[in-house]
Phi, psi and omega in degrees: 000127177272124187258131172272156184283060175238163179301318183297316179295319176305316181296314181298315181299316182290326174297319178297318179299326182267016172078021181261148174258126177267108187282316178219117180223116175262113186274343173091179188295328184297321180273340175075018181204154171254136183245129177214074189285353182214143176249030180301321175234130175274125181299123182297149186304323183291348178259359184294327182296317181294327176295321180287336186277337186299128184277179179311133177079009173264174179207163171233126180251122182257117180248180185301311182237009183217157172231131181244127178244151179224127174247124179266122180227315188204176178287000173262125181245130172248127179250121183238161182224140178302155166256183187293336183270355185299324182288351181272353183294142180285151174075210184293146179272128177234152183293145178301135178080012186297313182293325179294314179299319179295321180296336178268001187055035181265145167297151189219121173251112185245125179260118181248148179259144176272339183239147175292147176060041178256126190255032171062032184251063177234139186296328180291331174289321175299315180300320181298312179290327173301318181293318176302319178295315187290327179272006178060039178303315186290338180287352177285350188246147179281339176208139179236129181239125173261128192223130179190167181230136177058241177303321176294333174294322173300313179302315181297315181296313190281320181281350172297343177298338177285349183221078178304150180072019175278176177249127181248131176233117185223151178240132182032060186277158164259147180269330179185166169247006180302126180296332179290331184265318184227070181298342181276351181275109183236010184284336192236051184296322178294320177295321177299317184292338184275352185239169176262108181258017177262332178291124184287348182289133175051043185270325189225124180296342177301322180291315178299319178296320181297326183274350184282160173287318180206147179230121177251120186241127175254120184198165179264114182291348180262358178259096190303320181302321178277319185293334175300323177288316181300322181294342177284344181270085190260358183290155187291347183274006185266128174251126183258118175260106189269131177234082185300143170074010182260357178051225183273006180267019182307311181299321181296323178291315183302315184289345178271348179279123181306132177090005183295320179301318179293321177298314182295321178297315180294322178299317182287328182278354176097006181299328184255023185301328184291324184205070183298323181292316178298319178296323178295318180300320178296313179298320189287352176299336181286358181298333183295344179264012179249115186298323180292330175295316177300315181301314180296319182291319177297318179298322177298318179296320178297312181298332181274001180079035182237069185294324179294320177297315179302315181295320180292327177295318178295315181297320179295319180295325183283349173296313179274338183227073185297343179277351180285134175232151181224064187300319181294318180290322177301318180295317180296320179295314181296319179297321181288327173298315186291321182279340179068023183274346183254154181276144176270156178283000000 
């Protein structure tokens, strides 16, 4: 392969040197050519749009169970990973967090899954990140942020090991599904069965977190299945953003709070470096204006056997929002009063 002095050509040559096959690579107008040296995997139709969208010097890497896209924009790089629901989106498949990265004018490396409930446990994906590390891909950027939610949070935590001193931002993440590390994690048995958990590479997010410059975690401390993973992140660089009573719905609540996109952008750009947890607490005061936050909190009170507390939470919310109604929760509270099965405060 004859290489032109562009970033895309540099990338292709080094992948070849490190024994990698580039299945689909759109090098863009600057290089003047499209490269597709192997047909081992045919890019699925739903991924063709992202292949067409990559601008000059971007690429799409087609792997056995994953597709990785890269958009070059600036010296800030955001690396994102699909969550379990990403494969359910209608129409063309685009990487998780794509619009957010574009709004920040950030370069974007997005890892997409071809199968639902796929936990990034394939050797060719490990090889790919090994190659990025070996060719010093991440050193081209002044800052690298690994970003993901739930299963994507696992991806962000664990693959950050390929880029020490990065910044990790995750929501209700899992650290691993390895039975040796988290024998109590039984929610994702199908996902566990779909991957190779014997290869030690990128196996445990604890290692990626330990190597990072900073880790910002958004999670519910009262939701034991998620908090058990968060408690494994014991290094001093971890900041815990607590969202009580929201269970695994933390991302859904956050995006409904006015100003969250601006908060997240400032968090990633370093505006809150002095006190990220304190800044989050200030921002999170606006949760009282989110009806779904009230709904989740009231449901937690009901489940905990606190019907009077649940009723008072609804009444307090309706002072500022008299148009809010909670018929299902009102019925559940009344039924529990009548049966006397719940404890009063």
